[in-house]
KELOVEX-668720 format. One record per atom (N, C-alpha, C, CB): x, y, z; atom name; residue in one letter. Coordinates in nm, 3 decimals, padded with zeros to 5 digits. Glycine has a CB too. Layout:
+---------+---------+---------+----+----+
:      px :      py :      pz : at : aa :
+---------+---------+---------+----+----+
:       X :       Y :       Z : CA :  A :
...
+---------+---------+---------+----+----+
This chain:
+---------+---------+---------+----+----+
:      px :      py :      pz : at : aa :
+---------+---------+---------+----+----+
:  05.535 :  12.569 :  03.898 :  N :  M :
:  05.535 :  12.501 :  04.026 : CA :  M :
:  05.450 :  12.374 :  04.022 :  C :  M :
:  05.485 :  12.595 :  04.135 : CB :  M :
:  05.342 :  12.375 :  03.942 :  N :  L :
:  05.255 :  12.259 :  03.939 : CA :  L :
:  05.322 :  12.138 :  03.875 :  C :  L :
:  05.128 :  12.291 :  03.865 : CB :  L :
:  05.419 :  12.159 :  03.787 :  N :  A :
:  05.484 :  12.049 :  03.716 : CA :  A :
:  05.592 :  11.982 :  03.800 :  C :  A :
:  05.544 :  12.099 :  03.587 : CB :  A :
:  05.624 :  12.036 :  03.914 :  N :  R :
:  05.729 :  11.978 :  03.998 : CA :  R :
:  05.671 :  11.863 :  04.079 :  C :  R :
:  05.792 :  12.085 :  04.091 : CB :  R :
:  05.712 :  11.744 :  04.045 :  N :  I :
:  05.664 :  11.623 :  04.112 : CA :  I :
:  05.774 :  11.573 :  04.203 :  C :  I :
:  05.621 :  11.513 :  04.009 : CB :  I :
:  05.740 :  11.550 :  04.326 :  N :  Q :
:  05.837 :  11.497 :  04.421 : CA :  Q :
:  05.847 :  11.346 :  04.404 :  C :  Q :
:  05.798 :  11.534 :  04.567 : CB :  Q :
:  05.967 :  11.298 :  04.373 :  N :  L :
:  05.989 :  11.155 :  04.354 : CA :  L :
:  06.097 :  11.108 :  04.449 :  C :  L :
:  06.028 :  11.124 :  04.208 : CB :  L :
:  06.080 :  10.985 :  04.496 :  N :  S :
:  06.184 :  10.926 :  04.580 : CA :  S :
:  06.298 :  10.878 :  04.491 :  C :  S :
:  06.127 :  10.807 :  04.665 : CB :  S :
:  06.411 :  10.847 :  04.552 :  N :  D :
:  06.525 :  10.797 :  04.474 : CA :  D :
:  06.491 :  10.668 :  04.401 :  C :  D :
:  06.646 :  10.774 :  04.566 : CB :  D :
:  06.414 :  10.580 :  04.465 :  N :  D :
:  06.373 :  10.455 :  04.400 : CA :  D :
:  06.284 :  10.482 :  04.279 :  C :  D :
:  06.298 :  10.364 :  04.499 : CB :  D :
:  06.193 :  10.578 :  04.291 :  N :  E :
:  06.106 :  10.613 :  04.180 : CA :  E :
:  06.186 :  10.674 :  04.064 :  C :  E :
:  05.997 :  10.710 :  04.226 : CB :  E :
:  06.284 :  10.758 :  04.096 :  N :  V :
:  06.368 :  10.817 :  03.992 : CA :  V :
:  06.444 :  10.708 :  03.918 :  C :  V :
:  06.466 :  10.919 :  04.052 : CB :  V :
:  06.498 :  10.611 :  03.991 :  N :  T :
:  06.572 :  10.501 :  03.930 : CA :  T :
:  06.481 :  10.419 :  03.838 :  C :  T :
:  06.634 :  10.412 :  04.037 : CB :  T :
:  06.362 :  10.388 :  03.887 :  N :  Q :
:  06.267 :  10.308 :  03.808 : CA :  Q :
:  06.224 :  10.384 :  03.683 :  C :  Q :
:  06.144 :  10.272 :  03.892 : CB :  Q :
:  06.188 :  10.511 :  03.698 :  N :  L :
:  06.141 :  10.590 :  03.584 : CA :  L :
:  06.253 :  10.616 :  03.484 :  C :  L :
:  06.083 :  10.722 :  03.632 : CB :  L :
:  06.376 :  10.629 :  03.531 :  N :  T :
:  06.489 :  10.649 :  03.440 : CA :  T :
:  06.505 :  10.529 :  03.348 :  C :  T :
:  06.619 :  10.674 :  03.519 : CB :  T :
:  06.494 :  10.409 :  03.404 :  N :  G :
:  06.502 :  10.287 :  03.323 : CA :  G :
:  06.390 :  10.279 :  03.221 :  C :  G :
:  06.499 :  10.164 :  03.412 : CB :  G :
:  06.269 :  10.316 :  03.264 :  N :  Q :
:  06.155 :  10.312 :  03.173 : CA :  Q :
:  06.171 :  10.417 :  03.062 :  C :  Q :
:  06.025 :  10.336 :  03.250 : CB :  Q :
:  06.218 :  10.535 :  03.098 :  N :  L :
:  06.238 :  10.639 :  02.997 : CA :  L :
:  06.346 :  10.598 :  02.897 :  C :  L :
:  06.275 :  10.771 :  03.063 : CB :  L :
:  06.451 :  10.533 :  02.945 :  N :  D :
:  06.555 :  10.482 :  02.855 : CA :  D :
:  06.497 :  10.384 :  02.753 :  C :  D :
:  06.668 :  10.413 :  02.935 : CB :  D :
:  06.409 :  10.295 :  02.799 :  N :  A :
:  06.346 :  10.197 :  02.710 : CA :  A :
:  06.261 :  10.268 :  02.605 :  C :  A :
:  06.261 :  10.097 :  02.789 : CB :  A :
:  06.188 :  10.371 :  02.647 :  N :  I :
:  06.104 :  10.446 :  02.552 : CA :  I :
:  06.190 :  10.514 :  02.447 :  C :  I :
:  06.019 :  10.550 :  02.626 : CB :  I :
:  06.297 :  10.581 :  02.490 :  N :  V :
:  06.385 :  10.650 :  02.397 : CA :  V :
:  06.450 :  10.551 :  02.300 :  C :  V :
:  06.492 :  10.729 :  02.473 : CB :  V :
:  06.491 :  10.434 :  02.350 :  N :  D :
:  06.551 :  10.332 :  02.263 : CA :  D :
:  06.451 :  10.286 :  02.157 :  C :  D :
:  06.598 :  10.212 :  02.346 : CB :  D :
:  06.327 :  10.265 :  02.197 :  N :  N :
:  06.225 :  10.221 :  02.100 : CA :  N :
:  06.197 :  10.328 :  01.996 :  C :  N :
:  06.096 :  10.184 :  02.173 : CB :  N :
:  06.195 :  10.453 :  02.036 :  N :  I :
:  06.174 :  10.561 :  01.939 : CA :  I :
:  06.291 :  10.566 :  01.841 :  C :  I :
:  06.159 :  10.698 :  02.011 : CB :  I :
:  06.412 :  10.544 :  01.890 :  N :  A :
:  06.529 :  10.543 :  01.802 : CA :  A :
:  06.520 :  10.430 :  01.701 :  C :  A :
:  06.659 :  10.530 :  01.885 : CB :  A :
:  06.472 :  10.313 :  01.743 :  N :  K :
:  06.457 :  10.200 :  01.650 : CA :  K :
:  06.356 :  10.233 :  01.540 :  C :  K :
:  06.413 :  10.073 :  01.726 : CB :  K :
:  06.245 :  10.296 :  01.578 :  N :  V :
:  06.144 :  10.333 :  01.478 : CA :  V :
:  06.201 :  10.436 :  01.382 :  C :  V :
:  06.017 :  10.388 :  01.546 : CB :  V :
:  06.279 :  10.530 :  01.434 :  N :  S :
:  06.339 :  10.633 :  01.349 : CA :  S :
:  06.436 :  10.572 :  01.249 :  C :  S :
:  06.411 :  10.737 :  01.434 : CB :  S :
:  06.503 :  10.465 :  01.286 :  N :  E :
:  06.596 :  10.398 :  01.194 : CA :  E :
:  06.522 :  10.335 :  01.077 :  C :  E :
:  06.677 :  10.293 :  01.268 : CB :  E :
:  06.404 :  10.282 :  01.103 :  N :  V :
:  06.328 :  10.211 :  01.001 : CA :  V :
:  06.254 :  10.308 :  00.909 :  C :  V :
:  06.228 :  10.115 :  01.066 : CB :  V :
:  06.202 :  10.415 :  00.965 :  N :  A :
:  06.125 :  10.510 :  00.885 : CA :  A :
:  06.211 :  10.571 :  00.777 :  C :  A :
:  06.065 :  10.620 :  00.974 : CB :  A :
:  06.155 :  10.580 :  00.656 :  N :  T :
:  06.228 :  10.637 :  00.544 : CA :  T :
:  06.151 :  10.753 :  00.484 :  C :  T :
:  06.256 :  10.531 :  00.436 : CB :  T :
:  06.220 :  10.834 :  00.410 :  N :  E :
:  06.159 :  10.953 :  00.349 : CA :  E :
:  06.054 :  10.916 :  00.245 :  C :  E :
:  06.267 :  11.039 :  00.286 : CB :  E :
:  06.071 :  10.802 :  00.177 :  N :  D :
:  05.980 :  10.769 :  00.067 : CA :  D :
:  05.854 :  10.695 :  00.112 :  C :  D :
:  06.052 :  10.685 : -00.034 : CB :  D :
:  05.837 :  10.672 :  00.241 :  N :  V :
:  05.716 :  10.608 :  00.291 : CA :  V :
:  05.616 :  10.716 :  00.328 :  C :  V :
:  05.747 :  10.516 :  00.413 : CB :  V :
:  05.499 :  10.710 :  00.266 :  N :  V :
:  05.396 :  10.810 :  00.291 : CA :  V :
:  05.329 :  10.782 :  00.424 :  C :  V :
:  05.293 :  10.811 :  00.177 : CB :  V :
:  05.309 :  10.887 :  00.503 :  N :  A :
:  05.242 :  10.872 :  00.631 : CA :  A :
:  05.096 :  10.832 :  00.607 :  C :  A :
:  05.250 :  11.002 :  00.713 : CB :  A :
:  05.045 :  10.741 :  00.687 :  N :  T :
:  04.907 :  10.696 :  00.674 : CA :  T :
:  04.837 :  10.699 :  00.809 :  C :  T :
:  04.901 :  10.555 :  00.614 : CB :  T :
:  04.707 :  10.714 :  00.806 :  N :  S :
:  04.629 :  10.706 :  00.929 : CA :  S :
:  04.567 :  10.568 :  00.943 :  C :  S :
:  04.520 :  10.814 :  00.931 : CB :  S :
:  04.568 :  10.490 :  00.834 :  N :  H :
:  04.508 :  10.357 :  00.836 : CA :  H :
:  04.582 :  10.271 :  00.733 :  C :  H :
:  04.354 :  10.362 :  00.805 : CB :  H :
:  04.613 :  10.146 :  00.767 :  N :  P :
:  04.691 :  10.064 :  00.674 : CA :  P :
:  04.616 :  10.021 :  00.548 :  C :  P :
:  04.739 :  09.944 :  00.745 : CB :  P :
:  04.485 :  10.026 :  00.551 :  N :  I :
:  04.405 :  09.984 :  00.437 : CA :  I :
:  04.332 :  10.106 :  00.382 :  C :  I :
:  04.303 :  09.871 :  00.477 : CB :  I :
:  04.335 :  10.123 :  00.252 :  N :  A :
:  04.264 :  10.236 :  00.191 : CA :  A :
:  04.115 :  10.226 :  00.221 :  C :  A :
:  04.288 :  10.240 :  00.038 : CB :  A :
:  04.060 :  10.336 :  00.264 :  N :  M :
:  03.918 :  10.335 :  00.300 : CA :  M :
:  03.843 :  10.431 :  00.209 :  C :  M :
:  03.899 :  10.374 :  00.449 : CB :  M :
:  03.715 :  10.401 :  00.186 :  N :  S :
:  03.633 :  10.490 :  00.105 : CA :  S :
:  03.503 :  10.518 :  00.179 :  C :  S :
:  03.604 :  10.427 : -00.035 : CB :  S :
:  03.438 :  10.624 :  00.138 :  N :  N :
:  03.313 :  10.665 :  00.199 : CA :  N :
:  03.206 :  10.559 :  00.172 :  C :  N :
:  03.270 :  10.804 :  00.146 : CB :  N :
:  03.132 :  10.522 :  00.275 :  N :  V :
:  03.030 :  10.418 :  00.259 : CA :  V :
:  02.888 :  10.474 :  00.271 :  C :  V :
:  03.050 :  10.308 :  00.362 : CB :  V :
:  02.875 :  10.607 :  00.261 :  N :  F :
:  02.742 :  10.666 :  00.269 : CA :  F :
:  02.661 :  10.627 :  00.147 :  C :  F :
:  02.751 :  10.818 :  00.281 : CB :  F :
:  02.534 :  10.624 :  00.167 :  N :  R :
:  02.442 :  10.599 :  00.057 : CA :  R :
:  02.338 :  10.710 :  00.059 :  C :  R :
:  02.375 :  10.458 :  00.068 : CB :  R :
:  02.270 :  10.735 : -00.052 :  N :  P :
:  02.169 :  10.841 : -00.053 : CA :  P :
:  02.051 :  10.805 :  00.037 :  C :  P :
:  02.121 :  10.869 : -00.197 : CB :  P :
:  01.996 :  10.905 :  00.104 :  N :  D :
:  01.875 :  10.883 :  00.184 : CA :  D :
:  01.757 :  10.861 :  00.091 :  C :  D :
:  01.848 :  11.002 :  00.280 : CB :  D :
:  01.680 :  10.759 :  00.121 :  N :  E :
:  01.561 :  10.732 :  00.043 : CA :  E :
:  01.447 :  10.703 :  00.138 :  C :  E :
:  01.583 :  10.613 : -00.055 : CB :  E :
:  01.333 :  10.759 :  00.108 :  N :  V :
:  01.215 :  10.736 :  00.190 : CA :  V :
:  01.172 :  10.591 :  00.171 :  C :  V :
:  01.100 :  10.835 :  00.152 : CB :  V :
:  01.145 :  10.524 :  00.282 :  N :  G :
:  01.102 :  10.384 :  00.275 : CA :  G :
:  00.985 :  10.361 :  00.370 :  C :  G :
:  01.217 :  10.289 :  00.309 : CB :  G :
:  00.945 :  10.237 :  00.380 :  N :  Q :
:  00.835 :  10.204 :  00.469 : CA :  Q :
:  00.881 :  10.213 :  00.613 :  C :  Q :
:  00.781 :  10.063 :  00.438 : CB :  Q :
:  00.792 :  10.256 :  00.699 :  N :  S :
:  00.821 :  10.258 :  00.842 : CA :  S :
:  00.700 :  10.205 :  00.916 :  C :  S :
:  00.858 :  10.402 :  00.890 : CB :  S :
:  00.717 :  10.183 :  01.045 :  N :  L :
:  00.607 :  10.130 :  01.126 : CA :  L :
:  00.499 :  10.237 :  01.146 :  C :  L :
:  00.659 :  10.081 :  01.261 : CB :  L :
:  00.375 :  10.191 :  01.153 :  N :  T :
:  00.268 :  10.282 :  01.192 : CA :  T :
:  00.278 :  10.301 :  01.344 :  C :  T :
:  00.126 :  10.226 :  01.150 : CB :  T :
:  00.209 :  10.400 :  01.394 :  N :  H :
:  00.211 :  10.425 :  01.538 : CA :  H :
:  00.159 :  10.302 :  01.615 :  C :  H :
:  00.127 :  10.550 :  01.573 : CB :  H :
:  00.057 :  10.242 :  01.565 :  N :  E :
:  00.000 :  10.124 :  01.631 : CA :  E :
:  00.098 :  10.007 :  01.631 :  C :  E :
: -00.132 :  10.082 :  01.560 : CB :  E :
:  00.169 :  09.986 :  01.520 :  N :  Q :
:  00.268 :  09.878 :  01.514 : CA :  Q :
:  00.382 :  09.903 :  01.613 :  C :  Q :
:  00.324 :  09.864 :  01.371 : CB :  Q :
:  00.424 :  10.025 :  01.624 :  N :  A :
:  00.533 :  10.057 :  01.716 : CA :  A :
:  00.491 :  10.037 :  01.861 :  C :  A :
:  00.580 :  10.201 :  01.695 : CB :  A :
:  00.366 :  10.062 :  01.893 :  N :  M :
:  00.319 :  10.053 :  02.031 : CA :  M :
:  00.265 :  09.915 :  02.069 :  C :  M :
:  00.213 :  10.156 :  02.054 : CB :  M :
:  00.246 :  09.825 :  01.974 :  N :  Q :
:  00.176 :  09.700 :  02.002 : CA :  Q :
:  00.247 :  09.610 :  02.102 :  C :  Q :
:  00.155 :  09.625 :  01.876 : CB :  Q :
:  00.378 :  09.612 :  02.109 :  N :  N :
:  00.451 :  09.527 :  02.203 : CA :  N :
:  00.506 :  09.603 :  02.324 :  C :  N :
:  00.565 :  09.459 :  02.132 : CB :  N :
:  00.465 :  09.728 :  02.339 :  N :  A :
:  00.513 :  09.807 :  02.453 : CA :  A :
:  00.457 :  09.746 :  02.581 :  C :  A :
:  00.471 :  09.956 :  02.439 : CB :  A :
:  00.543 :  09.718 :  02.681 :  N :  P :
:  00.494 :  09.661 :  02.806 : CA :  P :
:  00.403 :  09.759 :  02.882 :  C :  P :
:  00.610 :  09.621 :  02.893 : CB :  P :
:  00.423 :  09.889 :  02.861 :  N :  D :
:  00.340 :  09.988 :  02.929 : CA :  D :
:  00.337 :  10.113 :  02.841 :  C :  D :
:  00.394 :  10.021 :  03.073 : CB :  D :
:  00.217 :  10.163 :  02.818 :  N :  A :
:  00.202 :  10.283 :  02.736 : CA :  A :
:  00.103 :  10.376 :  02.803 :  C :  A :
:  00.155 :  10.247 :  02.592 : CB :  A :
:  00.114 :  10.504 :  02.773 :  N :  D :
:  00.023 :  10.603 :  02.829 : CA :  D :
:  00.002 :  10.711 :  02.724 :  C :  D :
:  00.079 :  10.664 :  02.963 : CB :  D :
: -00.121 :  10.731 :  02.683 :  N :  E :
: -00.159 :  10.832 :  02.586 : CA :  E :
: -00.075 :  10.822 :  02.458 :  C :  E :
: -00.143 :  10.971 :  02.646 : CB :  E :
: -00.053 :  10.698 :  02.411 :  N :  G :
:  00.018 :  10.676 :  02.287 : CA :  G :
:  00.169 :  10.690 :  02.296 :  C :  G :
: -00.032 :  10.769 :  02.185 : CB :  G :
:  00.223 :  10.690 :  02.416 :  N :  R :
:  00.368 :  10.701 :  02.434 : CA :  R :
:  00.416 :  10.585 :  02.519 :  C :  R :
:  00.407 :  10.837 :  02.500 : CB :  R :
:  00.544 :  10.549 :  02.501 :  N :  F :
:  00.604 :  10.445 :  02.584 : CA :  F :
:  00.615 :  10.497 :  02.727 :  C :  F :
:  00.743 :  10.403 :  02.529 : CB :  F :
:  00.579 :  10.415 :  02.824 :  N :  R :
:  00.597 :  10.452 :  02.963 : CA :  R :
:  00.712 :  10.368 :  03.017 :  C :  R :
:  00.465 :  10.431 :  03.046 : CB :  R :
:  00.809 :  10.437 :  03.076 :  N :  V :
:  00.925 :  10.370 :  03.132 : CA :  V :
:  00.944 :  10.416 :  03.276 :  C :  V :
:  01.053 :  10.398 :  03.047 : CB :  V :
:  01.019 :  10.337 :  03.352 :  N :  T :
:  01.045 :  10.376 :  03.490 : CA :  T :
:  01.144 :  10.491 :  03.493 :  C :  T :
:  01.099 :  10.255 :  03.572 : CB :  T :
:  01.133 :  10.573 :  03.595 :  N :  A :
:  01.222 :  10.687 :  03.608 : CA :  A :
:  01.364 :  10.639 :  03.637 :  C :  A :
:  01.172 :  10.782 :  03.720 : CB :  A :
:  01.462 :  10.705 :  03.576 :  N :  I :
:  01.601 :  10.668 :  03.601 : CA :  I :
:  01.673 :  10.774 :  03.682 :  C :  I :
:  01.674 :  10.644 :  03.471 : CB :  I :
:  01.613 :  10.889 :  03.698 :  N :  L :
:  01.675 :  10.996 :  03.775 : CA :  L :
:  01.608 :  11.004 :  03.912 :  C :  L :
:  01.665 :  11.131 :  03.702 : CB :  L :
:  01.686 :  11.035 :  04.011 :  N :  G :
:  01.632 :  11.049 :  04.146 : CA :  G :
:  01.556 :  11.180 :  04.161 :  C :  G :
:  01.744 :  11.041 :  04.249 : CB :  G :
:  01.497 :  11.198 :  04.276 :  N :  E :
:  01.420 :  11.318 :  04.303 : CA :  E :
:  01.503 :  11.446 :  04.294 :  C :  E :
:  01.358 :  11.307 :  04.439 : CB :  E :
:  01.633 :  11.435 :  04.327 :  N :  E :
:  01.720 :  11.553 :  04.325 : CA :  E :
:  01.744 :  11.604 :  04.184 :  C :  E :
:  01.852 :  11.520 :  04.391 : CB :  E :
:  01.717 :  11.527 :  04.081 :  N :  Q :
:  01.740 :  11.569 :  03.944 : CA :  Q :
:  01.623 :  11.649 :  03.902 :  C :  Q :
:  01.762 :  11.450 :  03.849 : CB :  Q :
+---------+---------+---------+----+----+
């Protein structure tokens, strides 16, 4: 029952034309597609770009906090974004 959509005659006429265009386009694609063409998800071959994790230099706590506009007990202080009801 939920799939039954009430359409006016004008809407049926309009949607019929659009559905015809969709079916025609699918038929055109089916004509071009051949058995020897391998299906692809991307037109260009892709490879994994991960690199190994390596420990490197990072900021000290003081360096990270030096440009903070407002800090409290060594943490960034920001304005609240949630209302009282949250």
